[in-house]
C-alpha positions as a Markdown table, in Angstrom:
| # | Residue | x | y | z |
|---|---|---|---|---|
| 1 | Met | 0.0 | 0.0 | 0.0 |
| 2 | Lys | 1.4 | 3.4 | -1.0 |
| 3 | Lys | 1.9 | 5.9 | 1.8 |
| 4 | Ile | 1.0 | 9.7 | 2.0 |
| 5 | Ala | 2.2 | 12.3 | 4.5 |
| 6 | Ile | -0.2 | 15.2 | 5.1 |
| 7 | Ile | 1.6 | 18.5 | 5.6 |
| 8 | Thr | -0.8 | 21.1 | 7.3 |
| 9 | Ile | -0.6 | 23.6 | 10.0 |
| 10 | Phe | -0.5 | 21.4 | 13.1 |
| 11 | Asp | -2.6 | 23.4 | 15.5 |
| 12 | Glu | -3.6 | 22.2 | 18.9 |
| 13 | Asn | -6.3 | 24.9 | 19.6 |
| 14 | Asn | -8.3 | 25.3 | 16.3 |
| 15 | Tyr | -11.5 | 23.5 | 15.4 |
| 16 | Gly | -11.3 | 24.0 | 11.7 |
| 17 | Asn | -7.7 | 23.0 | 11.5 |
| 18 | Arg | -8.2 | 19.7 | 13.3 |
| 19 | Leu | -11.4 | 18.9 | 11.5 |
| 20 | Gln | -10.0 | 19.6 | 7.9 |
| 21 | Asn | -7.0 | 17.5 | 8.8 |
| 22 | Tyr | -9.2 | 14.6 | 9.8 |
| 23 | Ala | -11.3 | 15.0 | 6.7 |
| 24 | Thr | -8.1 | 15.0 | 4.5 |
| 25 | Gln | -6.9 | 11.8 | 6.1 |
| 26 | Glu | -10.2 | 10.0 | 5.7 |
| 27 | Val | -10.6 | 11.0 | 2.0 |
| 28 | Leu | -7.0 | 9.7 | 1.2 |
| 29 | Lys | -7.6 | 6.5 | 3.2 |
| 30 | Glu | -10.8 | 5.8 | 1.1 |
| 31 | Leu | -8.7 | 6.2 | -2.0 |
| 32 | Gly | -6.5 | 3.3 | -0.8 |
| 33 | Phe | -3.6 | 5.0 | 0.8 |
| 34 | Glu | -1.9 | 4.6 | 4.2 |
| 35 | Val | -1.9 | 8.1 | 5.7 |
| 36 | Glu | 0.1 | 10.0 | 8.4 |
| 37 | Thr | 0.0 | 13.6 | 9.4 |
| 38 | Ile | 3.3 | 15.3 | 10.1 |
| 39 | Asn | 3.3 | 17.1 | 13.5 |
| 40 | Asn | 5.5 | 20.0 | 12.4 |
| 41 | Val | 6.9 | 23.3 | 13.9 |
| 42 | Asn | 8.7 | 26.1 | 12.2 |
| 43 | Ile | 10.5 | 27.7 | 15.1 |
| 44 | Ile | 11.0 | 26.8 | 18.7 |
| 45 | Lys | 9.0 | 29.7 | 19.8 |
| 46 | Asn | 5.9 | 28.2 | 18.2 |
| 47 | Arg | 6.3 | 25.0 | 20.1 |
| 48 | Asp | 6.9 | 27.0 | 23.3 |
| 49 | Tyr | 3.7 | 28.9 | 22.6 |
| 50 | Phe | 1.7 | 25.6 | 22.5 |
| 51 | Asp | 3.4 | 24.3 | 25.6 |
| 52 | Arg | 2.3 | 27.5 | 27.5 |
| 53 | Leu | -1.3 | 27.0 | 26.2 |
| 54 | Lys | -1.3 | 23.6 | 27.9 |
| 55 | Asn | -0.7 | 25.3 | 31.1 |
| 56 | Ile | -3.2 | 28.1 | 30.5 |
| 57 | Met | -6.1 | 26.0 | 29.3 |
| 58 | Pro | -5.2 | 22.3 | 30.1 |
| 59 | Glu | -8.8 | 20.9 | 29.7 |
| 60 | Arg | -9.3 | 22.4 | 26.3 |
| 61 | Ile | -5.9 | 21.3 | 25.0 |
| 62 | Glu | -6.5 | 17.9 | 26.4 |
| 63 | Lys | -9.6 | 17.6 | 24.4 |
| 64 | Phe | -7.8 | 18.4 | 21.2 |
| 65 | Lys | -5.0 | 16.0 | 22.1 |
| 66 | Lys | -7.6 | 13.3 | 22.7 |
| 67 | Phe | -9.2 | 14.0 | 19.4 |
| 68 | Asn | -5.9 | 13.5 | 17.7 |
| 69 | Glu | -5.3 | 10.2 | 19.6 |
| 70 | Glu | -8.7 | 8.8 | 18.8 |
| 71 | Asn | -9.1 | 9.9 | 15.2 |
| 72 | Met | -5.7 | 10.7 | 13.7 |
| 73 | Asn | -2.6 | 8.8 | 12.5 |
| 74 | Ile | 0.2 | 11.2 | 13.4 |
| 75 | Tyr | 3.9 | 10.7 | 12.7 |
| 76 | Ser | 5.6 | 9.8 | 16.0 |
| 77 | Glu | 8.1 | 12.7 | 16.1 |
| 78 | Ile | 7.8 | 16.5 | 15.9 |
| 79 | Ile | 9.5 | 17.7 | 12.7 |
| 80 | Phe | 11.1 | 21.2 | 12.8 |
| 81 | His | 11.1 | 22.9 | 9.4 |
| 82 | Asp | 14.9 | 23.7 | 9.7 |
| 83 | Lys | 15.8 | 20.2 | 11.0 |
| 84 | Ile | 14.2 | 17.7 | 8.5 |
| 85 | Pro | 15.8 | 14.3 | 8.8 |
| 86 | Lys | 18.0 | 13.3 | 6.0 |
| 87 | Asp | 16.0 | 11.2 | 3.4 |
| 88 | Phe | 12.8 | 11.9 | 5.2 |
| 89 | His | 11.0 | 12.0 | 2.0 |
| 90 | Lys | 11.8 | 8.3 | 1.3 |
| 91 | Asn | 9.3 | 7.3 | 4.0 |
| 92 | Tyr | 6.4 | 8.3 | 1.7 |
| 93 | Asp | 5.2 | 8.1 | -1.8 |
| 94 | Tyr | 3.5 | 11.4 | -1.8 |
| 95 | Phe | 3.2 | 14.5 | 0.4 |
| 96 | Val | -0.3 | 16.1 | 0.3 |
| 97 | Ile | -0.3 | 19.8 | 1.4 |
| 98 | Gly | -3.3 | 21.6 | 2.6 |
| 99 | Ser | -6.0 | 22.6 | 3.5 |
| 100 | Asp | -6.1 | 25.4 | 6.0 |
| 101 | Gln | -3.9 | 28.5 | 5.6 |
| 102 | Ile | -0.7 | 26.6 | 5.0 |
| 103 | Trp | 0.4 | 29.1 | 2.3 |
| 104 | Asn | -0.3 | 32.3 | 4.3 |
| 105 | Tyr | 2.9 | 34.3 | 4.1 |
| 106 | Lys | 1.8 | 36.4 | 7.1 |
| 107 | Phe | 2.1 | 33.4 | 9.4 |
| 108 | Glu | 5.8 | 33.9 | 9.9 |
| 109 | Asp | 6.0 | 31.4 | 12.8 |
| 110 | Arg | 4.5 | 28.7 | 10.5 |
| 111 | Phe | 5.3 | 29.4 | 6.9 |
| 112 | Ser | 8.5 | 28.2 | 5.3 |
| 113 | Asp | 9.8 | 26.0 | 2.5 |
| 114 | Phe | 8.5 | 23.0 | 4.5 |
| 115 | Ser | 5.0 | 24.3 | 3.6 |
| 116 | Phe | 5.7 | 23.2 | 0.0 |
| 117 | Ala | 7.4 | 19.9 | 0.8 |
| 118 | Arg | 10.5 | 21.3 | -0.9 |
| 119 | Phe | 12.6 | 18.7 | 0.8 |
| 120 | Ala | 10.9 | 16.0 | -1.4 |
| 121 | Pro | 11.3 | 15.3 | -5.1 |
| 122 | Lys | 8.9 | 17.4 | -7.3 |
| 123 | Glu | 6.8 | 14.4 | -8.4 |
| 124 | Lys | 5.8 | 13.7 | -4.8 |
| 125 | Arg | 4.5 | 17.2 | -4.0 |
| 126 | Ile | 0.7 | 17.7 | -4.3 |
| 127 | Ser | -1.6 | 20.3 | -2.7 |
| 128 | Phe | -5.3 | 19.6 | -1.8 |
| 129 | Ser | -7.4 | 22.7 | -1.2 |
| 130 | Ala | -4.5 | 24.5 | 0.2 |
| 131 | Ser | -5.3 | 28.1 | 1.3 |
| 132 | Leu | -3.2 | 31.3 | 1.1 |
| 133 | Gly | -5.7 | 32.9 | 3.4 |
| 134 | Val | -5.2 | 36.3 | 1.7 |
| 135 | Ser | -6.7 | 38.0 | -1.4 |
| 136 | Lys | -3.3 | 39.2 | -2.8 |
| 137 | Val | 0.4 | 38.7 | -2.2 |
| 138 | Pro | 2.7 | 41.8 | -2.6 |
| 139 | Lys | 5.4 | 41.4 | -5.3 |
| 140 | Asn | 8.2 | 41.6 | -2.7 |
| 141 | Glu | 6.7 | 38.4 | -1.2 |
| 142 | His | 6.4 | 36.4 | -4.5 |
| 143 | Ile | 9.9 | 34.9 | -4.0 |
| 144 | Lys | 8.5 | 32.9 | -1.1 |
| 145 | Tyr | 6.2 | 31.1 | -3.5 |
| 146 | Glu | 8.8 | 30.0 | -6.0 |
| 147 | Ala | 8.2 | 26.4 | -5.0 |
| 148 | Leu | 4.8 | 26.5 | -6.5 |
| 149 | Lys | 6.3 | 26.2 | -9.9 |
| 150 | Glu | 7.9 | 22.9 | -9.0 |
| 151 | Met | 4.8 | 21.1 | -7.7 |
| 152 | Lys | 3.3 | 18.1 | -9.4 |
| 153 | Ala | -0.2 | 19.2 | -8.9 |
| 154 | Ile | -1.8 | 22.3 | -7.3 |
| 155 | Ser | -5.3 | 22.8 | -6.0 |
| 156 | Val | -6.5 | 25.7 | -3.7 |
| 157 | Arg | -9.5 | 26.5 | -1.7 |
| 158 | Glu | -10.4 | 30.0 | -2.9 |
| 159 | Asp | -10.7 | 31.7 | -6.2 |
| 160 | Ala | -8.3 | 34.4 | -5.0 |
| 161 | Gly | -5.7 | 31.6 | -4.3 |
| 162 | Lys | -5.9 | 30.4 | -7.9 |
| 163 | Thr | -5.4 | 33.9 | -9.2 |
| 164 | Ile | -2.4 | 34.4 | -7.0 |
| 165 | Val | -0.9 | 31.1 | -8.1 |
| 166 | Glu | -1.3 | 31.9 | -11.8 |
| 167 | Gln | 0.2 | 35.4 | -11.3 |
| 168 | Ile | 3.3 | 34.1 | -9.5 |
| 169 | Thr | 3.9 | 30.9 | -11.5 |
| 170 | Gly | 2.2 | 31.4 | -14.9 |
| 171 | Arg | 0.7 | 28.0 | -14.4 |
| 172 | Lys | -2.8 | 27.4 | -15.7 |
| 173 | Asp | -3.5 | 24.0 | -14.1 |
| 174 | Cys | -4.4 | 25.1 | -10.7 |
| 175 | Lys | -7.8 | 23.8 | -9.5 |
| 176 | Val | -10.2 | 25.4 | -7.0 |
| 177 | Leu | -11.6 | 22.6 | -4.7 |
| 178 | Ile | -13.9 | 22.6 | -1.8 |
| 179 | Asp | -12.7 | 22.4 | 1.8 |
| 180 | Pro | -12.0 | 18.6 | 2.7 |
| 181 | Thr | -14.6 | 18.8 | 5.6 |
| 182 | Met | -17.2 | 18.9 | 2.9 |
| 183 | Met | -16.1 | 15.6 | 1.3 |
| 184 | Leu | -17.4 | 13.6 | 4.4 |
| 185 | Ser | -21.1 | 12.9 | 4.9 |
| 186 | Ala | -23.1 | 13.7 | 8.0 |
| 187 | Glu | -23.1 | 9.9 | 8.7 |
| 188 | Lys | -19.3 | 9.9 | 8.6 |
| 189 | Trp | -19.0 | 12.9 | 11.0 |
| 190 | Asn | -21.5 | 11.2 | 13.4 |
| 191 | Thr | -18.8 | 8.6 | 14.1 |
| 192 | Ile | -16.6 | 11.2 | 15.8 |
| 193 | Ile | -19.0 | 13.5 | 17.6 |
| 194 | Lys | -19.3 | 13.7 | 21.4 |
| 195 | Lys | -22.0 | 15.4 | 23.5 |
| 196 | Pro | -20.4 | 18.0 | 25.9 |
| 197 | Lys | -21.0 | 17.0 | 29.5 |
| 198 | Lys | -22.1 | 20.5 | 30.3 |
| 199 | Leu | -24.9 | 20.6 | 27.7 |
| 200 | Lys | -28.3 | 20.2 | 29.5 |
| 201 | Ser | -30.6 | 21.9 | 27.1 |
| 202 | Asn | -32.3 | 20.1 | 24.2 |
| 203 | Lys | -33.0 | 23.4 | 22.4 |
| 204 | Tyr | -30.3 | 25.8 | 22.0 |
| 205 | Ile | -28.7 | 28.4 | 19.6 |
| 206 | Phe | -25.1 | 27.7 | 18.6 |
| 207 | Lys | -23.2 | 31.0 | 18.8 |
| 208 | Tyr | -19.6 | 31.1 | 17.5 |
| 209 | Phe | -17.9 | 34.4 | 16.7 |
| 210 | Leu | -14.2 | 34.7 | 16.2 |
| 211 | Gly | -14.5 | 38.4 | 15.8 |
| 212 | Lys | -15.9 | 41.0 | 18.1 |
| 213 | Val | -19.7 | 41.1 | 18.6 |
| 214 | Ser | -21.5 | 44.4 | 19.0 |
| 215 | Lys | -23.9 | 45.0 | 21.8 |
| 216 | Glu | -26.7 | 45.4 | 19.1 |
| 217 | Ile | -26.0 | 42.0 | 17.6 |
| 218 | Asn | -25.9 | 40.3 | 21.0 |
| 219 | Glu | -29.2 | 41.9 | 21.9 |
| 220 | Lys | -30.8 | 40.6 | 18.7 |
| 221 | Ile | -29.5 | 37.1 | 19.4 |
| 222 | Glu | -30.8 | 37.2 | 23.0 |
| 223 | Lys | -34.2 | 38.5 | 21.8 |
| 224 | Phe | -34.4 | 35.7 | 19.2 |
| 225 | Ala | -33.4 | 33.1 | 21.9 |
| 226 | Glu | -36.1 | 34.3 | 24.2 |
| 227 | Glu | -38.8 | 34.4 | 21.6 |
| 228 | Asn | -38.0 | 30.7 | 20.6 |
| 229 | Asn | -37.4 | 29.5 | 24.1 |
| 230 | Cys | -33.8 | 28.7 | 23.4 |
| 231 | Glu | -30.6 | 28.7 | 25.5 |
| 232 | Ile | -27.5 | 30.2 | 23.9 |
| 233 | Val | -24.5 | 27.9 | 23.6 |
| 234 | Asp | -21.3 | 30.0 | 23.1 |
| 235 | Val | -18.1 | 27.9 | 22.5 |
| 236 | Leu | -15.9 | 30.9 | 23.3 |
| 237 | Asp | -17.6 | 31.5 | 26.7 |
| 238 | Glu | -14.8 | 30.6 | 29.1 |
| 239 | Lys | -17.3 | 29.8 | 31.9 |
| 240 | Thr | -19.3 | 27.2 | 29.9 |
| 241 | Phe | -18.3 | 25.5 | 26.6 |
| 242 | Tyr | -14.8 | 26.9 | 25.9 |
| 243 | Asn | -13.2 | 23.6 | 26.9 |
| 244 | Ser | -15.1 | 21.8 | 24.1 |
| 245 | Gly | -12.9 | 19.8 | 21.7 |
| 246 | Pro | -13.4 | 19.2 | 17.9 |
| 247 | Ser | -15.9 | 16.3 | 18.5 |
| 248 | Glu | -18.0 | 18.4 | 20.8 |
| 249 | Phe | -17.8 | 21.3 | 18.4 |
| 250 | Val | -19.4 | 19.2 | 15.6 |
| 251 | Tyr | -22.0 | 17.8 | 18.0 |
| 252 | Leu | -23.1 | 21.2 | 19.1 |
| 253 | Ile | -23.7 | 22.3 | 15.5 |
| 254 | Lys | -25.5 | 19.2 | 14.5 |
| 255 | Asn | -28.0 | 19.3 | 17.3 |
| 256 | Ser | -28.6 | 23.1 | 17.4 |
| 257 | Phe | -31.8 | 25.0 | 16.7 |
| 258 | Ile | -29.9 | 27.5 | 14.5 |
| 259 | Val | -26.3 | 28.7 | 14.1 |
| 260 | Phe | -25.2 | 32.3 | 14.4 |
| 261 | Thr | -21.6 | 32.7 | 13.4 |
| 262 | Asp | -18.8 | 34.5 | 11.5 |
| 263 | Ser | -16.8 | 31.3 | 11.1 |
| 264 | Phe | -16.1 | 29.5 | 7.8 |
| 265 | His | -16.2 | 25.9 | 9.3 |
| 266 | Ser | -19.4 | 26.7 | 11.3 |
| 267 | Cys | -21.1 | 27.5 | 8.0 |
| 268 | Val | -19.6 | 24.3 | 6.5 |
| 269 | Phe | -21.0 | 22.0 | 9.2 |
| 270 | Ser | -24.3 | 23.8 | 9.2 |
| 271 | Ile | -24.6 | 22.8 | 5.5 |
| 272 | Ile | -23.4 | 19.3 | 6.2 |
| 273 | Phe | -26.0 | 18.7 | 8.9 |
| 274 | Asn | -28.9 | 20.6 | 7.2 |
| 275 | Lys | -29.1 | 23.3 | 9.9 |
| 276 | Pro | -30.3 | 26.8 | 9.4 |
| 277 | Phe | -27.6 | 29.4 | 10.0 |
| 278 | Leu | -26.9 | 33.1 | 9.7 |
| 279 | Val | -23.4 | 34.4 | 9.0 |
| 280 | Phe | -22.3 | 37.8 | 10.2 |
| 281 | Asp | -19.5 | 40.0 | 8.8 |
| 282 | Arg | -16.7 | 40.6 | 11.1 |
| 283 | Glu | -16.6 | 44.2 | 12.0 |
| 284 | Glu | -12.9 | 44.8 | 12.6 |
| 285 | Asn | -11.4 | 46.8 | 9.7 |
| 286 | Leu | -8.4 | 44.6 | 9.3 |
| 287 | Asp | -7.1 | 42.9 | 6.2 |
| 288 | Ile | -7.1 | 39.4 | 7.8 |
| 289 | Val | -10.8 | 40.1 | 8.7 |
| 290 | Lys | -11.6 | 41.2 | 5.1 |
| 291 | Asp | -10.0 | 38.0 | 3.8 |
| 292 | Met | -12.1 | 35.9 | 6.2 |
| 293 | Asn | -15.3 | 37.5 | 5.1 |
| 294 | Ser | -14.3 | 37.0 | 1.5 |
| 295 | Arg | -13.8 | 33.3 | 2.1 |
| 296 | Ile | -17.3 | 32.9 | 3.5 |
| 297 | Glu | -18.8 | 34.9 | 0.8 |
| 298 | Thr | -17.2 | 32.6 | -1.8 |
| 299 | Leu | -18.7 | 29.6 | 0.1 |
| 300 | Leu | -22.1 | 31.2 | 0.0 |
| 301 | Glu | -22.0 | 32.1 | -3.5 |
| 302 | Lys | -20.7 | 28.7 | -4.7 |
| 303 | Phe | -23.6 | 26.9 | -3.0 |
| 304 | Glu | -26.2 | 29.6 | -3.7 |
| 305 | Leu | -26.7 | 30.4 | -0.1 |
| 306 | Glu | -26.4 | 34.2 | -0.2 |
| 307 | Asp | -29.6 | 34.6 | 1.8 |
| 308 | Arg | -27.8 | 33.2 | 4.8 |
| 309 | Lys | -26.1 | 36.6 | 5.2 |
| 310 | Phe | -27.4 | 38.6 | 8.2 |
| 311 | Lys | -29.4 | 41.7 | 7.1 |
| 312 | Asn | -30.0 | 43.8 | 10.2 |
| 313 | Glu | -32.7 | 41.6 | 11.7 |
| 314 | Ile | -33.1 | 38.0 | 12.9 |
| 315 | Thr | -36.7 | 36.6 | 12.2 |
| 316 | Ser | -38.5 | 33.3 | 12.1 |
| 317 | Asn | -37.9 | 33.2 | 8.3 |
| 318 | Asp | -34.3 | 32.5 | 8.9 |
| 319 | Leu | -35.2 | 29.1 | 10.2 |
| 320 | Asn | -36.4 | 28.1 | 6.8 |
| 321 | Ile | -33.7 | 26.8 | 4.5 |
| 322 | Asn | -33.9 | 24.5 | 1.5 |
| 323 | Tyr | -30.6 | 22.6 | 0.8 |
| 324 | Ile | -31.8 | 20.5 | -2.2 |
| 325 | Asn | -30.0 | 22.6 | -4.8 |
| 326 | Thr | -27.0 | 23.0 | -2.4 |
| 327 | Tyr | -26.5 | 19.4 | -2.1 |
| 328 | Asn | -26.7 | 18.8 | -5.8 |
| 329 | Leu | -23.9 | 21.5 | -6.2 |
| 330 | Leu | -22.0 | 19.8 | -3.5 |
| 331 | Lys | -22.1 | 16.4 | -5.2 |
| 332 | Lys | -20.5 | 18.0 | -8.3 |
| 333 | Glu | -17.8 | 19.7 | -6.2 |
| 334 | Gln | -17.0 | 16.3 | -4.5 |
| 335 | Glu | -16.7 | 14.7 | -7.9 |
| 336 | Lys | -14.2 | 17.4 | -8.9 |
| 337 | Val | -12.1 | 16.5 | -5.8 |
| 338 | Ile | -12.0 | 12.9 | -6.6 |
| 339 | Leu | -11.1 | 13.4 | -10.2 |
| 340 | Tyr | -8.3 | 15.8 | -9.2 |
| 341 | Leu | -6.8 | 13.4 | -6.6 |
| 342 | Lys | -7.2 | 10.5 | -8.9 |
| 343 | Met | -5.1 | 12.4 | -11.5 |
| 344 | Ala | -2.5 | 13.7 | -9.0 |
| 345 | Leu | -2.1 | 10.5 | -7.1 |
| 346 | Glu | -2.0 | 8.4 | -10.4 |
| 347 | Ile | -5.1 | 6.3 | -9.3 |
| 348 | Arg | -6.1 | 4.1 | -12.2 |
| 349 | Glu | -9.2 | 2.3 | -11.0 |
| 350 | Asp | -12.8 | 3.6 | -11.5 |
| 351 | Asn | -13.6 | 6.2 | -8.8 |
| 352 | Arg | -17.4 | 5.9 | -8.7 |
| 353 | Glu | -17.5 | 3.4 | -5.8 |
| 354 | Ile | -14.9 | 5.4 | -4.0 |
| 355 | Leu | -16.9 | 8.6 | -4.3 |
| 356 | Gly | -19.9 | 6.8 | -2.9 |
| 357 | Glu | -17.9 | 5.9 | 0.2 |
| 358 | Val | -16.4 | 9.4 | 0.8 |
| 359 | Lys | -19.4 | 11.6 | 0.4 |
């Protein structure tokens, strides 16, 4: 059996990161590969940071660690970007890079030549829905992306990423693919979910905002909760659900009454589990925030869910959502992923049965 190493940001405190990593692993396993994720660190300071997190929020970090232990196949050692073992590439037939913001040049503590598997032969380097996380890359930063010219196959997660790749490399073969989390069915995700011990309510609103939430928005959410006899579950509330791990995060979305969020992956899992949701723009006037808003807008446009954008008021009409067309579009996007991976990984057999297992 051929062996693949996943190169992604190895984050011990981010839901989307762990869940896309798991999804990538499962998709590649269904295609017939043995798969490992490389626990990697660019600089010592980054590892020190995660070590400090373990002391500051031990219960939360323990949940993420347990998720990895129960669901992930991870290479036994930590690989530092500047200390890659000699002939390390010989352990694997391919290195699959993605998804997450693995190619965001602004992440100076994570971004390096390792992010392009430059230590491996060109024919082993493949990206799967890799994200640059930005809408443009300044010309003085283009040199950091020279390795893109050498890769066997490139796919990115956003249209802006494809444009950047084409501008820097001149390549016209870059594909835009969905986030790996959208390749797994609700039934597949059900196998890893866990109910948080603190959850007592059977009817609740799932609230997950990575940006600041205005007093006005909070009041509107609280009013809607009162009108519908719902509690509010806020995963970033340190007094209640902050210590939820990735498995609990997915459970809370699946069983919610409605989802209010500014998070990309909260939108994704709302779609997967057929949940009504409203997405709010992040209000901070920062480039990183604009890029995040753009990523969600691309998702909503691709699946014709633009009506899920918050428009000043929250009403009972927001509970009504028809996903039939969305799921038809999703099926086509899943097929694109399988065809791309089949080409990049040189899979010869018919992919129809495999696709049925993955989606």
